[in-house]
N, C-alpha and C positions, 0 to 999 in steps of 0.2 A: 504491498500498500504507500502510496504514493502523498503529506498530505501537505496541501499548501493554503499559508495565509499568511497575513498578515506582515506581509514579506519575506517568511521563513518559512523554510524545507523539508520537513522529515518524515526518512524511510523509514518501514517495518518492517521487516523480514522481507526485502526487495530481492536480497542479492544470492539466489541459489540457482539449482542445472535440473535437469531432468532427470533425479535420479531416482525419485518414487511416480512414476508412470499413470496412477489415479489421478495426479490432480493434475494442475494447469502450474505451470513452472513459466519466467521470460524465457522469450525469446536468445536466441544468437543477435539476432540485432537490436534487443531494447539492452541486452546484457553491455551489447558495443555501443550506445546510446548513453547508455550511464560511466561509464566507463572512460568514453570524451567525452563529458560532459554537455550535450547534446539538451534540447529542449523535449518533456520539464527537469532533465536531470543535471543542472548547471545550478550551481551554487548551495549545495542541499549544507543543512548549517548539523544537522544528527543524524545516523543512525539508530533506530531499536532493535533489537533482535531478543523474540522471547523465551526462543532455547534451542539446543543446539541439533533437533532431528531437518535431518537435509531438506525438506520440503521446505525451508524456515531460512534454515543458513547454508551456508560452506564458507568455510574460512581461507580457502586464496581470493576466491572471486570476492569477499569482504578484506580481506586485507590490503588485495589490489587496489579497490577503492578510496581505500582510506589511503595509501602511498600517493593515486593518483590525483584525490581530493581535499589538500591539504589546510580549504578550512574544512570542511566533516570532524564530528567526533563521532563516538561508538558509544552508548549506553547500553548495558546488560548485566547479565549475571558474571560471575567468578569464575561460573563453566565455561564457558563463553570464551571471557578474556586464557583461561588457561588452553583450552585448543586452539587458539590461534595461534600462543606462545608457543604449543609444539607441534605446529603443522606449516603455519607462514614461517613460509622464510627470511623475508625480512620487518619481524614483528618488531626489532626494537628503532624500523625506521616509524614501528607508528604505533608504537606502545604507549605511550606520552598522553592520546588521545584516546585513547578508550578504558574505560572508565569500569568495573567489575566486579557486583554487590554481591555479598556473599549472604546467603538464604534464610531470610527469616520466618518473624510475623507481621516485623511493624510495618507501615508504608513510611515510604524512603519519598524525599524533595532533594532534587536537583534541577539546577540553572547551568543549562550548557549552550554556550555561544546563542545566546540571549532565548532561549527556547526553558521552561518550564514544566519539567516532568515530575508527576509520581505515579513511585513503583512500586509493585507489591507481591509476594513470589506463592502462586495456589500451584497445588498440585496439578499435572498433566494426568489429562485422562488417560482409562483405563485401568489404574489400581495400583497393584502389586507390582504389576511387569513394569509399570514405569515412574515406579514409585522416587528412585533416583537424578531421574532429568527434573533437570532447574528451569521451572516454568515460572516466567517475567512477566505481570500484566503490567499496561502505561495508561496514565491516564498525562497526555500532551495538552498542555494550552499552551493554546494559539488563536489571534485572530481573533482573538474576544470571544471563544467557544474554545469547550473543553470535550474531547473526543478519546475515550476510552477505548483503546483493544485490550483485548483478555485470550490471545494465544491458543492452545490447547488445552482453558483450563478445564479442570474437573467441575462440574455439575456440583457440588458441593452447599449448600444453601449454609449452612453454619459459619464457614469459612467468610461468604458475602455477606455475611452479616456482621460478622466481625472487622471485615474491614472499614461497613458502614458509607459503601460508594453512595447513595443520599447525599451525605452532605459536599458532596463537589458539582451537582447540579450541570450531570452530564448533556451536553448536546445531543454527540451523538454515540451511538454504540455498535463495535466494529467488534463483533461474534461469530462463532463459527455456527453457520446457516443450523444445524440439528436441534439449539437449546431453541429455535424458535415452536417447534410440533413437539416440547416433551414435555413431560410436568414440568419435571424438575427446571430445566432452563426455562421454561414458562414462568416458575416463582420467581425463581432470581433476577428476569425482565422485569416483572410487576413490581415488584417488592424494596430487591434493593439497590438496583443500578436505577431505574426509572428514568430512561434515558424519553430524551423530545427525538431525538430519530432513528433509527433501527437502521443496519447495513450487516448482514450474513456474506461475511467468507468463509475460505474455504469449501465451496464448494467444488465437488469431482467432475475431472471433466466425463464420465457416463450420467447425464442426467438423472435424478432422483425425482423421476414428476411427485411421485406421495410425498414426498421430504414439501416441496413447493405448491403443492394444491393445502396441506396443511399452515403451511405458511402464509398463505395468501388467505388463509381464512381467521386462522389467528392475529395475524399486523398485517391489514388492509394494504396500511402506508410504508410497509418495508422495502425494502430493496435487496436483493440477493447478487453479489457479483458474482455471474455465470461467465465472459469470458473477459481478454487483455484488455487494458488500458479502455477499461469502462470507467463513467467520472460520474460525479453522485456531487451538487453544490449543497453547501448549508446553506439550511434555510436561518433567516433572522427570523 
């Protein structure tokens, strides 16, 4: 996702390849645009990475982006920073622009390159099988709006209650599309996130028409990103 507003740009989980075939990935042409700072990828203030899975992050692409975009910084988990350190050969050339938080229960606040970001850790969906994955969620403050990105967060209402997202007055929530068609996800959206605008992400290449029908029934005004370069204007 590329967020743009108030003269700032933030990319979230944008630098990865076609390793996981069921999901859309940036094309070679789009990756080329990113690396070459071609519109709309010029002057990116901040990269955010939710977690280490290859349909969200690839170490060499991320490292090369930072190396060629000296204006950009990266905020993520300590797990992502360690992955870059172990796999990216020029880590020492970009390390001073990479911030990795240790996993904990508190909500964190950072101001990096003019962008305010609140972040907190959630367990990754999948239970015990994925418990080692450090999944971060982000609230980005830009252009007078607050945009939430959930990564691949587990649908645990207790943890969402603990984080108390209602205090942030979320304008837009970018959430895994399956939240909008499941009871636990609907509870989290309606009772704890309470966003003004909903966008479903992580939609598979093979369309899930049943899920789309459920989403339209439950949230008729929501958008589900289903193709590359799909754009939404955040409402005033």
